[in-house]
C-alpha positions as CSV (number, residue, x, y, z in Angstrom):
1,M,0.0,0.0,0.0
2,Q,1.3,3.4,-0.9
3,N,0.3,4.9,2.5
4,A,2.3,2.3,4.4
5,P,5.4,4.6,5.0
6,A,3.2,7.5,6.3
7,N,1.0,5.2,8.4
8,A,4.1,3.4,9.8
9,K,5.7,6.7,11.0
10,K,2.4,7.8,12.5
11,L,2.0,4.5,14.3
12,L,5.6,4.5,15.5
13,K,5.4,8.0,16.7
14,T,2.3,7.2,18.7
15,L,3.8,4.1,20.3
16,I,6.9,6.2,21.3
17,D,4.8,9.1,22.6
18,R,2.7,6.6,24.7
19,E,5.8,4.9,25.9
20,N,4.7,1.6,24.4
21,L,8.3,0.7,23.3
22,D,7.6,-3.0,23.9
23,A,4.0,-4.1,23.1
24,P,2.0,-7.2,22.2
25,P,0.5,-7.2,18.7
26,G,-3.0,-6.7,20.1
27,R,-1.9,-3.5,21.8
28,I,-0.3,-2.2,18.6
29,D,-3.6,-3.0,16.8
30,E,-5.5,-1.0,19.4
31,V,-3.1,2.0,19.1
32,A,-3.5,1.8,15.3
33,A,-7.3,1.9,15.5
34,E,-7.1,4.8,18.0
35,I,-5.1,6.9,15.6
36,G,-7.5,6.2,12.7
37,L,-5.8,3.4,10.8
38,H,-8.2,1.0,9.2
39,E,-7.8,-2.8,9.6
40,D,-6.3,-3.1,6.1
41,E,-3.7,-0.4,6.8
42,V,-2.3,-1.8,10.0
43,S,-0.5,-4.9,8.7
44,P,1.3,-3.0,5.9
45,A,2.3,-0.3,8.4
46,I,3.8,-2.9,10.8
47,E,5.5,-4.7,7.9
48,Y,7.0,-1.5,6.7
49,C,8.3,-0.7,10.2
50,K,9.9,-4.2,10.3
51,A,11.4,-3.8,6.9
52,M,12.9,-0.5,7.9
53,R,14.1,-2.1,11.1
54,W,12.0,0.4,13.2
55,L,10.3,-2.5,15.0
56,E,11.6,-5.9,15.8
57,V,10.4,-9.0,17.6
58,T,11.3,-8.5,21.3
59,K,13.8,-10.6,23.0
60,M,12.2,-12.3,26.0
61,G,12.9,-11.0,29.4
62,G,11.1,-9.6,32.4
63,D,7.4,-9.2,31.8
64,I,7.9,-9.3,28.0
65,K,6.3,-12.3,26.2
66,P,7.3,-13.9,22.9
67,G,5.9,-12.3,19.9
68,W,5.9,-8.7,21.3
69,L,7.3,-6.0,19.1
70,S,9.9,-3.4,20.3
71,V,10.7,0.0,18.9
72,T,14.4,0.0,17.9
73,P,16.9,2.9,18.1
74,A,16.5,3.3,14.4
75,G,12.7,3.6,14.9
76,K,13.2,6.3,17.5
77,A,15.6,8.2,15.1
78,A,13.1,7.9,12.3
79,V,10.4,9.6,14.3
80,K,12.7,12.5,15.1
81,S,13.6,13.1,11.4
């Protein structure tokens, strides 16, 4: 989808602003819906973030479960640019 880059940055910025740096996929979907992304826009936005290495699968530890996604340092930098 052509809006994936813009939607990805919007989603990433919101996750960072809300301090959801490590989140389960369901929480990311909730945030996406709250910022107005439609169901068919969420997956391409997340995939774009992963391709750009802005989001990655979280390494387990503490309260973090397998399958959660983490904002990377590159993701934080992308939001600032």
